[in-house]
Structure formats: structure tokens, C-alpha cells
mmCIF file of the N, C-alpha and C atoms, coordinates in Angstrom:
data_MODEL
# 
_entry.id   MODEL 
# 
loop_
_atom_site.group_PDB 
_atom_site.id 
_atom_site.type_symbol 
_atom_site.label_atom_id 
_atom_site.label_alt_id 
_atom_site.label_comp_id 
_atom_site.label_asym_id 
_atom_site.label_entity_id 
_atom_site.label_seq_id 
_atom_site.pdbx_PDB_ins_code 
_atom_site.Cartn_x 
_atom_site.Cartn_y 
_atom_site.Cartn_z 
_atom_site.occupancy 
_atom_site.B_iso_or_equiv 
_atom_site.pdbx_formal_charge 
_atom_site.auth_seq_id 
_atom_site.auth_comp_id 
_atom_site.auth_asym_id 
_atom_site.auth_atom_id 
_atom_site.pdbx_PDB_model_num 
ATOM 1   N N  . UNK A 1 1  ? 26.563  -8.743  -16.130 1.00 0.00 ? 1  UNK A N  1 
ATOM 2   C CA . UNK A 1 1  ? 27.256  -9.854  -15.533 1.00 0.00 ? 1  UNK A CA 1 
ATOM 3   C C  . UNK A 1 1  ? 26.271  -11.000 -15.371 1.00 0.00 ? 1  UNK A C  1 
ATOM 4   N N  . UNK A 1 2  ? 26.530  -12.108 -16.002 1.00 0.00 ? 2  UNK A N  1 
ATOM 5   C CA . UNK A 1 2  ? 25.660  -13.274 -15.908 1.00 0.00 ? 2  UNK A CA 1 
ATOM 6   C C  . UNK A 1 2  ? 26.003  -14.070 -14.658 1.00 0.00 ? 2  UNK A C  1 
ATOM 7   N N  . UNK A 1 3  ? 24.961  -14.511 -13.981 1.00 0.00 ? 3  UNK A N  1 
ATOM 8   C CA . UNK A 1 3  ? 25.169  -15.306 -12.784 1.00 0.00 ? 3  UNK A CA 1 
ATOM 9   C C  . UNK A 1 3  ? 25.054  -16.776 -13.154 1.00 0.00 ? 3  UNK A C  1 
ATOM 10  N N  . UNK A 1 4  ? 25.990  -17.547 -12.681 1.00 0.00 ? 4  UNK A N  1 
ATOM 11  C CA . UNK A 1 4  ? 25.996  -18.974 -12.980 1.00 0.00 ? 4  UNK A CA 1 
ATOM 12  C C  . UNK A 1 4  ? 25.025  -19.669 -12.030 1.00 0.00 ? 4  UNK A C  1 
ATOM 13  N N  . UNK A 1 5  ? 24.055  -20.407 -12.602 1.00 0.00 ? 5  UNK A N  1 
ATOM 14  C CA . UNK A 1 5  ? 23.034  -21.024 -11.774 1.00 0.00 ? 5  UNK A CA 1 
ATOM 15  C C  . UNK A 1 5  ? 23.099  -22.547 -11.790 1.00 0.00 ? 5  UNK A C  1 
ATOM 16  N N  . UNK A 1 6  ? 24.075  -23.133 -12.446 1.00 0.00 ? 6  UNK A N  1 
ATOM 17  C CA . UNK A 1 6  ? 24.218  -24.586 -12.435 1.00 0.00 ? 6  UNK A CA 1 
ATOM 18  C C  . UNK A 1 6  ? 25.604  -24.959 -11.931 1.00 0.00 ? 6  UNK A C  1 
ATOM 19  N N  . UNK A 1 7  ? 25.664  -26.065 -11.195 1.00 0.00 ? 7  UNK A N  1 
ATOM 20  C CA . UNK A 1 7  ? 26.932  -26.553 -10.638 1.00 0.00 ? 7  UNK A CA 1 
ATOM 21  C C  . UNK A 1 7  ? 26.980  -28.059 -10.832 1.00 0.00 ? 7  UNK A C  1 
ATOM 22  N N  . UNK A 1 8  ? 28.140  -28.558 -11.266 1.00 0.00 ? 8  UNK A N  1 
ATOM 23  C CA . UNK A 1 8  ? 28.338  -30.007 -11.380 1.00 0.00 ? 8  UNK A CA 1 
ATOM 24  C C  . UNK A 1 8  ? 29.177  -30.433 -10.188 1.00 0.00 ? 8  UNK A C  1 
ATOM 25  N N  . UNK A 1 9  ? 28.650  -31.389 -9.389  1.00 0.00 ? 9  UNK A N  1 
ATOM 26  C CA . UNK A 1 9  ? 29.386  -31.804 -8.200  1.00 0.00 ? 9  UNK A CA 1 
ATOM 27  C C  . UNK A 1 9  ? 30.426  -32.875 -8.545  1.00 0.00 ? 9  UNK A C  1 
ATOM 28  N N  . UNK A 1 10 ? 31.108  -33.420 -7.537  1.00 0.00 ? 10 UNK A N  1 
ATOM 29  C CA . UNK A 1 10 ? 32.212  -34.362 -7.764  1.00 0.00 ? 10 UNK A CA 1 
ATOM 30  C C  . UNK A 1 10 ? 31.741  -35.702 -8.335  1.00 0.00 ? 10 UNK A C  1 
ATOM 31  N N  . UNK A 1 11 ? 30.455  -36.037 -8.222  1.00 0.00 ? 11 UNK A N  1 
ATOM 32  C CA . UNK A 1 11 ? 29.945  -37.283 -8.800  1.00 0.00 ? 11 UNK A CA 1 
ATOM 33  C C  . UNK A 1 11 ? 29.407  -37.075 -10.207 1.00 0.00 ? 11 UNK A C  1 
ATOM 34  N N  . UNK A 1 12 ? 29.494  -35.863 -10.731 1.00 0.00 ? 12 UNK A N  1 
ATOM 35  C CA . UNK A 1 12 ? 29.029  -35.566 -12.081 1.00 0.00 ? 12 UNK A CA 1 
ATOM 36  C C  . UNK A 1 12 ? 27.551  -35.224 -12.152 1.00 0.00 ? 12 UNK A C  1 
ATOM 37  N N  . UNK A 1 13 ? 26.902  -35.020 -10.984 1.00 0.00 ? 13 UNK A N  1 
ATOM 38  C CA . UNK A 1 13 ? 25.494  -34.673 -10.966 1.00 0.00 ? 13 UNK A CA 1 
ATOM 39  C C  . UNK A 1 13 ? 25.326  -33.166 -11.127 1.00 0.00 ? 13 UNK A C  1 
ATOM 40  N N  . UNK A 1 14 ? 24.308  -32.807 -11.874 1.00 0.00 ? 14 UNK A N  1 
ATOM 41  C CA . UNK A 1 14 ? 24.047  -31.391 -12.151 1.00 0.00 ? 14 UNK A CA 1 
ATOM 42  C C  . UNK A 1 14 ? 23.067  -30.845 -11.113 1.00 0.00 ? 14 UNK A C  1 
ATOM 43  N N  . UNK A 1 15 ? 23.454  -29.793 -10.434 1.00 0.00 ? 15 UNK A N  1 
ATOM 44  C CA . UNK A 1 15 ? 22.583  -29.112 -9.464  1.00 0.00 ? 15 UNK A CA 1 
ATOM 45  C C  . UNK A 1 15 ? 22.165  -27.770 -10.047 1.00 0.00 ? 15 UNK A C  1 
ATOM 46  N N  . UNK A 1 16 ? 20.875  -27.544 -10.122 1.00 0.00 ? 16 UNK A N  1 
ATOM 47  C CA . UNK A 1 16 ? 20.349  -26.271 -10.615 1.00 0.00 ? 16 UNK A CA 1 
ATOM 48  C C  . UNK A 1 16 ? 19.937  -25.406 -9.439  1.00 0.00 ? 16 UNK A C  1 
ATOM 49  N N  . UNK A 1 17 ? 20.388  -24.179 -9.436  1.00 0.00 ? 17 UNK A N  1 
ATOM 50  C CA . UNK A 1 17 ? 20.033  -23.230 -8.393  1.00 0.00 ? 17 UNK A CA 1 
ATOM 51  C C  . UNK A 1 17 ? 19.230  -22.098 -9.013  1.00 0.00 ? 17 UNK A C  1 
ATOM 52  N N  . UNK A 1 18 ? 18.274  -21.598 -8.261  1.00 0.00 ? 18 UNK A N  1 
ATOM 53  C CA . UNK A 1 18 ? 17.446  -20.499 -8.743  1.00 0.00 ? 18 UNK A CA 1 
ATOM 54  C C  . UNK A 1 18 ? 18.266  -19.223 -8.818  1.00 0.00 ? 18 UNK A C  1 
ATOM 55  N N  . UNK A 1 19 ? 17.920  -18.388 -9.776  1.00 0.00 ? 19 UNK A N  1 
ATOM 56  C CA . UNK A 1 19 ? 18.558  -17.083 -9.905  1.00 0.00 ? 19 UNK A CA 1 
ATOM 57  C C  . UNK A 1 19 ? 17.984  -16.162 -8.848  1.00 0.00 ? 19 UNK A C  1 
ATOM 58  N N  . UNK A 1 20 ? 18.827  -15.543 -8.065  1.00 0.00 ? 20 UNK A N  1 
ATOM 59  C CA . UNK A 1 20 ? 18.383  -14.605 -7.043  1.00 0.00 ? 20 UNK A CA 1 
ATOM 60  C C  . UNK A 1 20 ? 18.548  -13.183 -7.566  1.00 0.00 ? 20 UNK A C  1 
ATOM 61  N N  . UNK A 1 21 ? 17.441  -12.464 -7.719  1.00 0.00 ? 21 UNK A N  1 
ATOM 62  C CA . UNK A 1 21 ? 17.541  -11.093 -8.221  1.00 0.00 ? 21 UNK A CA 1 
ATOM 63  C C  . UNK A 1 21 ? 18.170  -10.185 -7.172  1.00 0.00 ? 21 UNK A C  1 
ATOM 64  N N  . UNK A 1 22 ? 18.735  -9.090  -7.601  1.00 0.00 ? 22 UNK A N  1 
ATOM 65  C CA . UNK A 1 22 ? 19.325  -8.157  -6.635  1.00 0.00 ? 22 UNK A CA 1 
ATOM 66  C C  . UNK A 1 22 ? 18.242  -7.558  -5.738  1.00 0.00 ? 22 UNK A C  1 
ATOM 67  N N  . UNK A 1 23 ? 18.599  -7.244  -4.512  1.00 0.00 ? 23 UNK A N  1 
ATOM 68  C CA . UNK A 1 23 ? 17.665  -6.701  -3.537  1.00 0.00 ? 23 UNK A CA 1 
ATOM 69  C C  . UNK A 1 23 ? 17.444  -5.222  -3.829  1.00 0.00 ? 23 UNK A C  1 
ATOM 70  N N  . UNK A 1 24 ? 16.175  -4.815  -3.843  1.00 0.00 ? 24 UNK A N  1 
ATOM 71  C CA . UNK A 1 24 ? 15.821  -3.419  -4.056  1.00 0.00 ? 24 UNK A CA 1 
ATOM 72  C C  . UNK A 1 24 ? 15.498  -2.786  -2.713  1.00 0.00 ? 24 UNK A C  1 
ATOM 73  N N  . UNK A 1 25 ? 16.138  -1.688  -2.397  1.00 0.00 ? 25 UNK A N  1 
ATOM 74  C CA . UNK A 1 25 ? 15.908  -0.984  -1.146  1.00 0.00 ? 25 UNK A CA 1 
ATOM 75  C C  . UNK A 1 25 ? 15.322  0.383   -1.476  1.00 0.00 ? 25 UNK A C  1 
ATOM 76  N N  . UNK A 1 26 ? 14.132  0.640   -0.949  1.00 0.00 ? 26 UNK A N  1 
ATOM 77  C CA . UNK A 1 26 ? 13.485  1.930   -1.168  1.00 0.00 ? 26 UNK A CA 1 
ATOM 78  C C  . UNK A 1 26 ? 14.053  2.929   -0.173  1.00 0.00 ? 26 UNK A C  1 
ATOM 79  N N  . UNK A 1 27 ? 14.605  4.004   -0.670  1.00 0.00 ? 27 UNK A N  1 
ATOM 80  C CA . UNK A 1 27 ? 15.247  4.996   0.191   1.00 0.00 ? 27 UNK A CA 1 
ATOM 81  C C  . UNK A 1 27 ? 14.225  5.865   0.927   1.00 0.00 ? 27 UNK A C  1 
ATOM 82  N N  . UNK A 1 28 ? 13.013  6.011   0.348   1.00 0.00 ? 28 UNK A N  1 
ATOM 83  C CA . UNK A 1 28 ? 12.010  6.889   0.960   1.00 0.00 ? 28 UNK A CA 1 
ATOM 84  C C  . UNK A 1 28 ? 11.252  6.132   2.047   1.00 0.00 ? 28 UNK A C  1 
ATOM 85  N N  . UNK A 1 29 ? 11.193  6.705   3.218   1.00 0.00 ? 29 UNK A N  1 
ATOM 86  C CA . UNK A 1 29 ? 10.457  6.098   4.313   1.00 0.00 ? 29 UNK A CA 1 
ATOM 87  C C  . UNK A 1 29 ? 8.969   6.338   4.106   1.00 0.00 ? 29 UNK A C  1 
ATOM 88  N N  . UNK A 1 30 ? 8.152   5.316   4.261   1.00 0.00 ? 30 UNK A N  1 
ATOM 89  C CA . UNK A 1 30 ? 6.714   5.449   4.077   1.00 0.00 ? 30 UNK A CA 1 
ATOM 90  C C  . UNK A 1 30 ? 5.959   5.208   5.384   1.00 0.00 ? 30 UNK A C  1 
ATOM 91  N N  . UNK A 1 31 ? 6.605   5.477   6.507   1.00 0.00 ? 31 UNK A N  1 
ATOM 92  C CA . UNK A 1 31 ? 5.987   5.303   7.819   1.00 0.00 ? 31 UNK A CA 1 
ATOM 93  C C  . UNK A 1 31 ? 6.053   6.632   8.560   1.00 0.00 ? 31 UNK A C  1 
ATOM 94  N N  . UNK A 1 32 ? 4.979   6.992   9.243   1.00 0.00 ? 32 UNK A N  1 
ATOM 95  C CA . UNK A 1 32 ? 4.971   8.223   10.023  1.00 0.00 ? 32 UNK A CA 1 
ATOM 96  C C  . UNK A 1 32 ? 4.438   9.402   9.231   1.00 0.00 ? 32 UNK A C  1 
ATOM 97  N N  . UNK A 1 33 ? 4.813   10.595  9.619   1.00 0.00 ? 33 UNK A N  1 
ATOM 98  C CA . UNK A 1 33 ? 4.334   11.821  8.990   1.00 0.00 ? 33 UNK A CA 1 
ATOM 99  C C  . UNK A 1 33 ? 5.174   12.171  7.771   1.00 0.00 ? 33 UNK A C  1 
ATOM 100 N N  . UNK A 1 34 ? 5.054   11.365  6.737   1.00 0.00 ? 34 UNK A N  1 
ATOM 101 C CA . UNK A 1 34 ? 5.780   11.633  5.499   1.00 0.00 ? 34 UNK A CA 1 
ATOM 102 C C  . UNK A 1 34 ? 4.853   12.346  4.526   1.00 0.00 ? 34 UNK A C  1 
ATOM 103 N N  . UNK A 1 35 ? 5.413   12.883  3.478   1.00 0.00 ? 35 UNK A N  1 
ATOM 104 C CA . UNK A 1 35 ? 4.610   13.571  2.467   1.00 0.00 ? 35 UNK A CA 1 
ATOM 105 C C  . UNK A 1 35 ? 3.636   12.602  1.811   1.00 0.00 ? 35 UNK A C  1 
ATOM 106 N N  . UNK A 1 36 ? 4.082   11.380  1.567   1.00 0.00 ? 36 UNK A N  1 
ATOM 107 C CA . UNK A 1 36 ? 3.236   10.350  0.962   1.00 0.00 ? 36 UNK A CA 1 
ATOM 108 C C  . UNK A 1 36 ? 2.016   10.069  1.833   1.00 0.00 ? 36 UNK A C  1 
ATOM 109 N N  . UNK A 1 37 ? 2.231   9.872   3.142   1.00 0.00 ? 37 UNK A N  1 
ATOM 110 C CA . UNK A 1 37 ? 1.130   9.563   4.057   1.00 0.00 ? 37 UNK A CA 1 
ATOM 111 C C  . UNK A 1 37 ? 0.181   10.748  4.193   1.00 0.00 ? 37 UNK A C  1 
ATOM 112 N N  . UNK A 1 38 ? 0.710   11.937  4.236   1.00 0.00 ? 38 UNK A N  1 
ATOM 113 C CA . UNK A 1 38 ? -0.138  13.114  4.401   1.00 0.00 ? 38 UNK A CA 1 
ATOM 114 C C  . UNK A 1 38 ? -1.004  13.368  3.167   1.00 0.00 ? 38 UNK A C  1 
ATOM 115 N N  . UNK A 1 39 ? -0.481  13.072  1.979   1.00 0.00 ? 39 UNK A N  1 
ATOM 116 C CA . UNK A 1 39 ? -1.288  13.221  0.763   1.00 0.00 ? 39 UNK A CA 1 
ATOM 117 C C  . UNK A 1 39 ? -2.474  12.275  0.796   1.00 0.00 ? 39 UNK A C  1 
ATOM 118 N N  . UNK A 1 40 ? -2.228  10.998  1.142   1.00 0.00 ? 40 UNK A N  1 
ATOM 119 C CA . UNK A 1 40 ? -3.326  10.024  1.192   1.00 0.00 ? 40 UNK A CA 1 
ATOM 120 C C  . UNK A 1 40 ? -4.303  10.359  2.311   1.00 0.00 ? 40 UNK A C  1 
ATOM 121 N N  . UNK A 1 41 ? -3.826  10.834  3.438   1.00 0.00 ? 41 UNK A N  1 
ATOM 122 C CA . UNK A 1 41 ? -4.703  11.227  4.532   1.00 0.00 ? 41 UNK A CA 1 
ATOM 123 C C  . UNK A 1 41 ? -5.617  12.371  4.091   1.00 0.00 ? 41 UNK A C  1 
ATOM 124 N N  . UNK A 1 42 ? -5.082  13.339  3.398   1.00 0.00 ? 42 UNK A N  1 
ATOM 125 C CA . UNK A 1 42 ? -5.883  14.450  2.906   1.00 0.00 ? 42 UNK A CA 1 
ATOM 126 C C  . UNK A 1 42 ? -6.906  14.015  1.874   1.00 0.00 ? 42 UNK A C  1 
ATOM 127 N N  . UNK A 1 43 ? -6.522  13.099  1.001   1.00 0.00 ? 43 UNK A N  1 
ATOM 128 C CA . UNK A 1 43 ? -7.459  12.605  -0.013  1.00 0.00 ? 43 UNK A CA 1 
ATOM 129 C C  . UNK A 1 43 ? -8.633  11.883  0.623   1.00 0.00 ? 43 UNK A C  1 
ATOM 130 N N  . UNK A 1 44 ? -8.337  11.018  1.598   1.00 0.00 ? 44 UNK A N  1 
ATOM 131 C CA . UNK A 1 44 ? -9.415  10.293  2.271   1.00 0.00 ? 44 UNK A CA 1 
ATOM 132 C C  . UNK A 1 44 ? -10.295 11.246  3.077   1.00 0.00 ? 44 UNK A C  1 
ATOM 133 N N  . UNK A 1 45 ? -9.716  12.275  3.660   1.00 0.00 ? 45 UNK A N  1 
ATOM 134 C CA . UNK A 1 45 ? -10.509 13.259  4.405   1.00 0.00 ? 45 UNK A CA 1 
ATOM 135 C C  . UNK A 1 45 ? -11.447 14.008  3.464   1.00 0.00 ? 45 UNK A C  1 
ATOM 136 N N  . UNK A 1 46 ? -10.979 14.365  2.278   1.00 0.00 ? 46 UNK A N  1 
ATOM 137 C CA . UNK A 1 46 ? -11.837 15.064  1.315   1.00 0.00 ? 46 UNK A CA 1 
ATOM 138 C C  . UNK A 1 46 ? -12.986 14.165  0.853   1.00 0.00 ? 46 UNK A C  1 
ATOM 139 N N  . UNK A 1 47 ? -12.690 12.891  0.610   1.00 0.00 ? 47 UNK A N  1 
ATOM 140 C CA . UNK A 1 47 ? -13.737 11.953  0.195   1.00 0.00 ? 47 UNK A CA 1 
ATOM 141 C C  . UNK A 1 47 ? -14.769 11.798  1.307   1.00 0.00 ? 47 UNK A C  1 
ATOM 142 N N  . UNK A 1 48 ? -14.310 11.675  2.545   1.00 0.00 ? 48 UNK A N  1 
ATOM 143 C CA . UNK A 1 48 ? -15.228 11.550  3.671   1.00 0.00 ? 48 UNK A CA 1 
ATOM 144 C C  . UNK A 1 48 ? -16.099 12.765  3.848   1.00 0.00 ? 48 UNK A C  1 
ATOM 145 N N  . UNK A 1 49 ? -15.543 13.948  3.667   1.00 0.00 ? 49 UNK A N  1 
ATOM 146 C CA . UNK A 1 49 ? -16.320 15.184  3.818   1.00 0.00 ? 49 UNK A CA 1 
ATOM 147 C C  . UNK A 1 49 ? -17.398 15.279  2.742   1.00 0.00 ? 49 UNK A C  1 
ATOM 148 N N  . UNK A 1 50 ? -17.054 14.944  1.513   1.00 0.00 ? 50 UNK A N  1 
ATOM 149 C CA . UNK A 1 50 ? -18.031 14.990  0.420   1.00 0.00 ? 50 UNK A CA 1 
ATOM 150 C C  . UNK A 1 50 ? -19.132 13.959  0.659   1.00 0.00 ? 50 UNK A C  1 
ATOM 151 N N  . UNK A 1 51 ? -18.766 12.755  1.118   1.00 0.00 ? 51 UNK A N  1 
ATOM 152 C CA . UNK A 1 51 ? -19.785 11.750  1.418   1.00 0.00 ? 51 UNK A CA 1 
ATOM 153 C C  . UNK A 1 51 ? -20.706 12.204  2.544   1.00 0.00 ? 51 UNK A C  1 
ATOM 154 N N  . UNK A 1 52 ? -20.153 12.867  3.536   1.00 0.00 ? 52 UNK A N  1 
ATOM 155 C CA . UNK A 1 52 ? -20.976 13.405  4.620   1.00 0.00 ? 52 UNK A CA 1 
ATOM 156 C C  . UNK A 1 52 ? -21.980 14.427  4.087   1.00 0.00 ? 52 UNK A C  1 
ATOM 157 N N  . UNK A 1 53 ? -21.548 15.308  3.196   1.00 0.00 ? 53 UNK A N  1 
ATOM 158 C CA . UNK A 1 53 ? -22.462 16.288  2.602   1.00 0.00 ? 53 UNK A CA 1 
ATOM 159 C C  . UNK A 1 53 ? -23.555 15.609  1.790   1.00 0.00 ? 53 UNK A C  1 
ATOM 160 N N  . UNK A 1 54 ? -23.208 14.564  1.059   1.00 0.00 ? 54 UNK A N  1 
ATOM 161 C CA . UNK A 1 54 ? -24.198 13.840  0.252   1.00 0.00 ? 54 UNK A CA 1 
ATOM 162 C C  . UNK A 1 54 ? -25.220 13.158  1.156   1.00 0.00 ? 54 UNK A C  1 
ATOM 163 N N  . UNK A 1 55 ? -24.768 12.544  2.237   1.00 0.00 ? 55 UNK A N  1 
ATOM 164 C CA . UNK A 1 55 ? -25.686 11.875  3.166   1.00 0.00 ? 55 UNK A CA 1 
ATOM 165 C C  . UNK A 1 55 ? -26.621 12.892  3.823   1.00 0.00 ? 55 UNK A C  1 
ATOM 166 N N  . UNK A 1 56 ? -26.081 14.037  4.251   1.00 0.00 ? 56 UNK A N  1 
ATOM 167 C CA . UNK A 1 56 ? -26.918 15.056  4.883   1.00 0.00 ? 56 UNK A CA 1 
ATOM 168 C C  . UNK A 1 56 ? -27.936 15.622  3.890   1.00 0.00 ? 56 UNK A C  1 
ATOM 169 N N  . UNK A 1 57 ? -27.532 15.811  2.657   1.00 0.00 ? 57 UNK A N  1 
ATOM 170 C CA . UNK A 1 57 ? -28.455 16.331  1.644   1.00 0.00 ? 57 UNK A CA 1 
ATOM 171 C C  . UNK A 1 57 ? -29.551 15.315  1.347   1.00 0.00 ? 57 UNK A C  1 
ATOM 172 N N  . UNK A 1 58 ? -29.183 14.045  1.263   1.00 0.00 ? 58 UNK A N  1 
ATOM 173 C CA . UNK A 1 58 ? -30.170 13.007  0.962   1.00 0.00 ? 58 UNK A CA 1 
ATOM 174 C C  . UNK A 1 58 ? -31.140 12.751  2.090   1.00 0.00 ? 58 UNK A C  1 
ATOM 175 N N  . UNK A 1 59 ? -30.714 12.940  3.324   1.00 0.00 ? 59 UNK A N  1 
ATOM 176 C CA . UNK A 1 59 ? -31.573 12.663  4.474   1.00 0.00 ? 59 UNK A CA 1 
ATOM 177 C C  . UNK A 1 59 ? -32.300 13.907  4.962   1.00 0.00 ? 59 UNK A C  1 
ATOM 178 N N  . UNK A 1 60 ? -31.961 15.058  4.473   1.00 0.00 ? 60 UNK A N  1 
ATOM 179 C CA . UNK A 1 60 ? -32.530 16.343  4.926   1.00 0.00 ? 60 UNK A CA 1 
ATOM 180 C C  . UNK A 1 60 ? -32.364 16.549  6.431   1.00 0.00 ? 60 UNK A C  1 
ATOM 181 N N  . UNK A 1 61 ? -31.295 16.006  6.989   1.00 0.00 ? 61 UNK A N  1 
ATOM 182 C CA . UNK A 1 61 ? -30.980 16.167  8.398   1.00 0.00 ? 61 UNK A CA 1 
ATOM 183 C C  . UNK A 1 61 ? -29.471 16.340  8.533   1.00 0.00 ? 61 UNK A C  1 
ATOM 184 N N  . UNK A 1 62 ? -29.078 16.883  9.658   1.00 0.00 ? 62 UNK A N  1 
ATOM 185 C CA . UNK A 1 62 ? -27.658 16.998  9.944   1.00 0.00 ? 62 UNK A CA 1 
ATOM 186 C C  . UNK A 1 62 ? -27.101 15.690  10.477  1.00 0.00 ? 62 UNK A C  1 
ATOM 187 N N  . UNK A 1 63 ? -25.800 15.618  10.626  1.00 0.00 ? 63 UNK A N  1 
ATOM 188 C CA . UNK A 1 63 ? -25.151 14.398  11.098  1.00 0.00 ? 63 UNK A CA 1 
ATOM 189 C C  . UNK A 1 63 ? -25.559 14.066  12.533  1.00 0.00 ? 63 UNK A C  1 
ATOM 190 N N  . UNK A 1 64 ? -25.616 15.069  13.397  1.00 0.00 ? 64 UNK A N  1 
ATOM 191 C CA . UNK A 1 64 ? -25.949 14.823  14.801  1.00 0.00 ? 64 UNK A CA 1 
ATOM 192 C C  . UNK A 1 64 ? -27.372 14.291  14.930  1.00 0.00 ? 64 UNK A C  1 
ATOM 193 N N  . UNK A 1 65 ? -28.316 14.874  14.211  1.00 0.00 ? 65 UNK A N  1 
ATOM 194 C CA . UNK A 1 65 ? -29.691 14.385  14.296  1.00 0.00 ? 65 UNK A CA 1 
ATOM 195 C C  . UNK A 1 65 ? -29.837 12.997  13.676  1.00 0.00 ? 65 UNK A C  1 
ATOM 196 N N  . UNK A 1 66 ? -29.050 12.682  12.671  1.00 0.00 ? 66 UNK A N  1 
ATOM 197 C CA . UNK A 1 66 ? -29.045 11.338  12.097  1.00 0.00 ? 66 UNK A CA 1 
ATOM 198 C C  . UNK A 1 66 ? -28.539 10.325  13.117  1.00 0.00 ? 66 UNK A C  1 
ATOM 199 N N  . UNK A 1 67 ? -27.482 10.671  13.838  1.00 0.00 ? 67 UNK A N  1 
ATOM 200 C CA . UNK A 1 67 ? -26.935 9.745   14.827  1.00 0.00 ? 67 UNK A CA 1 
ATOM 201 C C  . UNK A 1 67 ? -27.867 9.572   16.017  1.00 0.00 ? 67 UNK A C  1 
ATOM 202 N N  . UNK A 1 68 ? -28.617 10.618  16.374  1.00 0.00 ? 68 UNK A N  1 
ATOM 203 C CA . UNK A 1 68 ? -29.568 10.520  17.494  1.00 0.00 ? 68 UNK A CA 1 
ATOM 204 C C  . UNK A 1 68 ? -30.753 9.628   17.144  1.00 0.00 ? 68 UNK A C  1 
ATOM 205 N N  . UNK A 1 69 ? -31.094 9.530   15.871  1.00 0.00 ? 69 UNK A N  1 
ATOM 206 C CA . UNK A 1 69 ? -32.247 8.738   15.469  1.00 0.00 ? 69 UNK A CA 1 
ATOM 207 C C  . UNK A 1 69 ? -31.988 7.245   15.523  1.00 0.00 ? 69 UNK A C  1 
ATOM 208 N N  . UNK A 1 70 ? -30.747 6.824   15.651  1.00 0.00 ? 70 UNK A N  1 
ATOM 209 C CA . UNK A 1 70 ? -30.432 5.379   15.711  1.00 0.00 ? 70 UNK A CA 1 
ATOM 210 C C  . UNK A 1 70 ? -30.546 4.860   17.069  1.00 0.00 ? 70 UNK A C  1 
# 
């Protein structure tokens, strides 16, 4: 179905209107404890844990002793 985007008024002037696309509504909620949020939370937790291991290995100290030295 084509949408008409031009209108000629009573004085013969042409008015152009922008085409408005249909509204897209996402049915899946992405707020709160959803599967989507929990997957990303787990991924970031795994990255953080691996980075913690790398820092401890590089410094030859544990996290608590590293924090006490500051």
C-alpha cells in the first residue's frame, strides 16, 4: 500500500509531507531479570574474573594485598 505524501491545497500550492514509517514494537522486555540481561551479566563477570587472574599473575600478589599497597 503506497502512502500519499503530497497534497495540493485550495490555492493550488503543493505541500510535501515526509513519509512516516510504521512503528516497530519489540515484544521482548529488555529490563530486569531477563534472559538477555543475565547472559550479558554472566559474560561481563567471566571477563572480570579472567582479568583479575591476569592481574594477580602479573603482580605476583593477591587482590587483597594489591589493594592494601595503595
